[in-house]
N, C-alpha and C positions, 0 to 999 in steps of 0.2 A: 390392564393391557388390552383385553378384548374390547373394552369400551373405547379406548383410544384408537385402536385399529379401525373400528366401525366408523368413528367420527372422521378419520382420515379418508376412508373409502367414500363417505358421503360427500366430503369436500371435493374429491376428485370427480365425482359424478356431476357436481355443480359446474365445474370448470371445463369438463370435457365437452366436445362437440357431439351433439346427439346424433345417433345413427338411426336410419329407418329400420323398423321391424320388418323382417322378411316374411310378410303375411299379406294376404289379399282379402280385403273386405268383400262382403256380399257372398262369401262362401265360408263355411265353418271349418276351421283348421286348428291344429294343435299348437297354438301360440299363446303367450301371455295376453291377457285381454283386460278390459275395463269392467266387465261384468261376467260373473260366473252363474250359470243356471244349473241347479240340481233339480232335474225334471221330475224326480219321484223319490220319496223316502217312505219307509214303513217301519213301525215299531209295534211289537206284539204285546198284548195284555191278556190277563185271564178274565174269567167271568166276574171276579170281584174288583176289577180295575187295577190289579197289581201287575207290575212288569213281569212278563213271562220269561223265565230264565232259559227255556229251551226254544223260545220263539225268535222272531226276526228283529234285527236292529240295523241301523245305518250309521256309518261313520263318515264324516265329511272333513276334508282337509282343505285349508286355504294357504297358499304360498305366495310370497312376495319375491319376484324375480329382480327387484331393483335394489340399488345401493341406497336409495332414499327410503325413510320410513313412510308408512301409509296408514290410512284408516279405511277399513272395510265395513260397509253397512250391510247387515244381514237381515233379510226379510223372509219370514216364514209364512206360507199360505196354506190353507186347507184345500181339500180336493174341489171345493166349489169356488176357488179363487178368492177367498175372503182372507185378508191379512189377520193373523192371530198374534204375531210377535215380531218386533224388530229391535235390533241392538247393534252396538258399535264394537269393533275389534281393532286394537292397535297392533300393527305389524311392524316390527323393527326391520332394518335392512336384511334382506335374504332370509326372512323369518318364515316359519311354517307353523300353523295353528290347527290342531285336530280337535274335533268335537263329536261326541257321541250324541246322536239326536235324542235318544231316550233321556239323557241328562239335560239337554237344552229345553225340551218341552216339559220336563219335570221341574224346571226352575233353576237349574244349576248352569248359569251362563259362563262362558269363558271370561276369566278375569285377566285382562291384559292392560298393562300400564307401560310407560316408557322406562328407559334404563334407570332413571333415578327413583323409580317407585311412585311417581306422581301421575295423576290422571293426564292423559294425552289430549284432552278436549279443551275447548276454549273457555269453559267455566273455570279452569285453572289459570290464574293470571300469569303463571310462569310457563305455560305451554307454548312451545316455539312454533313459528310459522316457517315452512320451507322457503328459501334455501338454507336456513339454519340447519346444521347437521342433525339436530334433534327435532326437526320440524315435521311432525306428523300432519299438522294442519297445513292446508294450502292457502287459507284465508281465514281471518277472523270476520265473520259475516256482519256487515252493517245491517242487513235485513235478513234474518235467518228464515228457514223454511217454516218453522213454527215459533211461537212466541216464547217457548221454553228452552229452545236449543242452547242458548248461551248460558243458561243457569242449571239445567237439569240433564242434558245429554252427557253421557259418560262412557268410558271404557272400563271403569273400576267397579265391577260387580262382585262384591266380596262376601255374599251370603246367598243361600238358596231363596228363591221367591215362590210364593204360592200363585202360580200363573192361572191355573184353572182352565187350561186349553186342551188337555188330553182328550176329554170327552167330545169337544168340538171337532178334533181331528179324527175321532172314531165314528162320528155320526154320519150315516149315509142319507141319501135323498128320500128314503122311505121312512125316515125318522128313527130307524133302529141304530143300535150301537154295535159296530163291528169289533172283531178281535184286534185288528190292526189300526193304529193311527196312521193316516196317510196324508201326504201333502207334497209341496215342492218348495224350493228355496231360491231366491234371487240374491246374489251377493254383488254389491256395487262398490267400486272405489268411491270414496266420499271426500269432498274438499274440506269438510268440517263435520264434527259430531252433530248428529241431528236425531230428532224423534219423528221424522217424516218417513215416507215410503214411496215406492214407485207409482202408487195410485193417486198421489197428491200432485196436482200441477205445480205447486210451489216447490216441490222437490227439484224441478227443472228450472223454473223461472228464477228462483233464488239460489241456483247453482250449488245445491247440496250435493248433487251427483257429480263425481269427478270424471276425468277423461283419460286417465293414464293406463296404458295397456301393459300392466305389470303383474296382474293376478293370474294364477293358475291353480288347479286343485284336482282332487279325486274324490270318488264316491265308492265306499266299500259297503256291500250288503252282507250281513253276517247272520248266522243261525246258531243257537245254543247247541245244536246237535253237530255242527261243523259242516253240514251239507244242507243247502248250498251256501257257499261263501264265494263271492265274486265281486268284481270291481270294474269301473271304467272312469275315464276322465270326466271332470265337469264339462259342460258345454260352454266354450269360451267365446264370448261375444266382444269383438273389438269396437272401440270408438273411432270414428272417422269424422272430421269436421265437415267433409263434403256432404254428408247426410244431413247435418244440421243446417248447412247453407241452403240445401235444396228445400228443406222444410220451411225456411223463411221466405223463399221466393216462389214456391209452387202453390197455386190456388187449390190444388187437389192434395189429399192426404199423401204424405210420403212414407213409404214403408220403412219403419225402424222398429227395434225390438219393443220399445215402450210407447209407440205412437198412439196406441189405443187409449192412453191415459192423459194426453195433453194435446192441445192445439196451438201451435205457435201464432196463428192469426188472431187468437183471442187476446194476446198480450204484447205481441211484438209488432212494431215498436210503439211507444218509446220506453215503457215502464219495465220491460222484462230484464231479468238478470242483473239486479243492482250490485251483485258481488263479483261479476265477471271482470277479468282484467283484459285490457286491450293489448298488453305486452309492452306498453311504453310507460316506464316508471315516472317519466317527467309529467305525464298527463294523468296517470292513475292516482298518484299521491299515496293514498292509504292502501290501494289494491293494485298489485302488479303480479299477474299470473301468466307469463308468456306461454306456459305449457297448457293453459286452460282457456284459450280464446275460442269462443264458439257458443252454441246455444242448443238447448234441448237435451235429449238423451244421446244422440249421435251414434247409438248402437246399431250394428248391422242386424237385420232381422233374420229369422229362420224361414225355411222354405215351406212349400205346400205339397210337394210330391216326393214320396219316399219308397224305398224298397227294403224288404227284410226277408230272411230265410225262415223256414218253419219245418218242424218235425212233429209227427203225430203217430208214435208207436206205442201208445198206452203208457203203462207205468215205467217201461224201460227207457223211454226217451220222449219228452214233450217240449213244447215251446210256449213261452209267455211273451206277449207284446206289451211294452210300456209306452204309453202315448201321452205326451204333454202337448196341449194345444191352447191357443189363445185367440181371442177375437173380440170385437166390440159387442157381439150379441150376448156374451156371458156377463151376468151382472152380480156374481158373487153369491148366488143362492140357487135353489133347485127349481125356481119358477121358469127359467129359460135354459133350454138345451142348445148346445152348439149344432150347427148344420150337419146333415148326414155325410159321412165319409164314403166315397166310392172305392170299393176294394176289388181287385182282380187277382184271384189266386191261380197260380200255375203249379202243376206237378212237374216232375223231372222229365216228362215226355211232352211238355208244352201244352198239355190239355189245360183248359181254363174254366173257372167259375167266377162270375161277377156278382157283386153285391153292392147295394147302395142305390144311387139314383138310377132310374131307368124309365122308358116311356110307359104311358098308361095303355092297357092295364099292366101293372108291374107284377110279374110272377116271381122275380128273384127275391130272396129274403133280404131284408135290410138290417143293418146293425150299425148303431151309432156309437161314437165315443162321446158321451154327453158331457163329461166333466173336464176340468182343465188338466187333471192328471189322473191316470187310472192304469191298472194292469188287467189284461184279458188273456185267457188261455186259448190255445188254438182250437180247442173243442167247442168254443163259442161260435165258430164260423162254419159255413158250408164250404167244402173243398172238392176238387175233382174226385169222383168215386174211386175208392180203393187205394188212393195215394197215401203214402206215409211221409212224404217229403216234397219240398218245392220252395217256391218263393211267392211273395205277395207285393203288389203295388198299392200304396195308399195315396189317394187323391183327395186333398182337403179343400180344393177350390170348388165351392158350391154356392155361387152368388145368388142363384135363384132359390136356394133353400135356406136363406137367411144369413149366409156368410158375407164377408166384406173383403175388400182388398187388403185390409190390415190383418187378416187371419194368418196364422203361422203355426208350425208344429215341429215336434221332435219325436223320433222313434228310436227306441233300442229294443233288443229282443234277446231272449235267453234260450239255451238248450239245457234242459235239466233231466238228469237220470238218477238212478239209484246209487251210482258210483261217483266218487269225487271228480274223476277225470272227465266225466261226461258233462260237468257243469261249466257253462261259459256264458258270458254276457257280452253282447256285440252292439256297437252303435249302428243305427240304420244308415243306408246309403241314400244320399239326396240325389234325386233325379232332375231337379230344376237346373236350368243353365246358370242361374244365379239366384240368391235369396232376394235381391232387390227387385228382380224381374222374374218371379217364379213361373215355372212351366213354359216360359217363352211366350206368355199370353199377350195378345193384343187387345184384350178387353179394355174398354174405356176406363181410364183412371189407374190402370195397373202399371203401365209402363211409365217410368219416371226418369228425370234427367240425372241418373246416377249410374256410373259405370264402375266396375270393380277397380280399385286402386290399391296401391301399397301405402298404408298409413305411416306417416312419420311420427315417431315417438319423440316428443319435444321436452327439453328441460330435465326431466327425471328419467330419461330413457333407460332401457334394460342394459345393465352392465354386468361384467363378470370379472 
């Protein structure tokens, strides 16, 4: 009965006229999206490398807001922005999949198959292509992102694997091993199952990455002691064809979430995206994907100027900043650090202390966020003398210090005390006028022909 009902709902979704998602690109909002960013995770281990039962762990959930089945491609990166693991998840209509990160990096991957128990990927000859009601696939790729996608990519992980990635996630830039495994995760809608990832240009050129704004999720940070336990939404990044169109036409790099990994002028035209549909089944023959017309990642970028609150009252109440950042300067190892962040701390009486870039001779202390993801306590920074509370402005635009127009960042922050009710996790407030034109800057190459728009969700639009 349940299977029949879901099939009927999926057919209704195919026949219904798609409605626009009430969201605006170039600003981060709480709407279903094509990509979810988990900007920080941590899992605690003891000195012998065993999972610490009283330590930290992270739970990530992925939900499908659509009546159509979907494939989510999960990419796990270490703190130096090096990919350590990627895998595929099959989401049935209105499905939700939770995964404990200690299980994932320990080799127990989510085992998700379609309703009949078969692998949802194209290696399975009976796997359906949407708009079939059981169509997790959006296309059977003529030219996949990797040579093994059509034979090896799967959603059927039926036993633990010895991945050997835990120590990599625990290794710091001094060569030491930390107690916590730390990293971040990018979750993309995928048009087909693949063994590629966002750092591979073929991930975009061969249309492995999908464009449907139907994913949403949450991140839960837990402790074996119960304090702290807190959560926030994933960072939801919508796809919009206008970003891809601008990337094809503009000679300058166009800001998008994954623009640092691919250059449309290298491949377009005429060989790019052999699997993309034009929307016309009469001309596409083998490929018709009217909801997937476009090119590149199309994802809205993150901004460069952020605000966060802070407390520094000793053991009774403190704050941590969690900073995710990305740029072309970072090369996946410890040889290159990202450019220095300019910080301005305010107390509650508007007194200020600045850190970061300054004229020579520079007497202010500098503090860099050198990794792609990290957590720093308020005590790492200089603040107005005697203050125990206030707010801070983060400015990541530092072109003279090695940054680029493609840099972007995310901030969230915590209040943590000895009591459970004192523990809270809050997303930072973006101060840019838009993510596509951050800080309202007129620096050459930063302003682009993209204005905030309401993206239309086509074909497999969100339904209820």
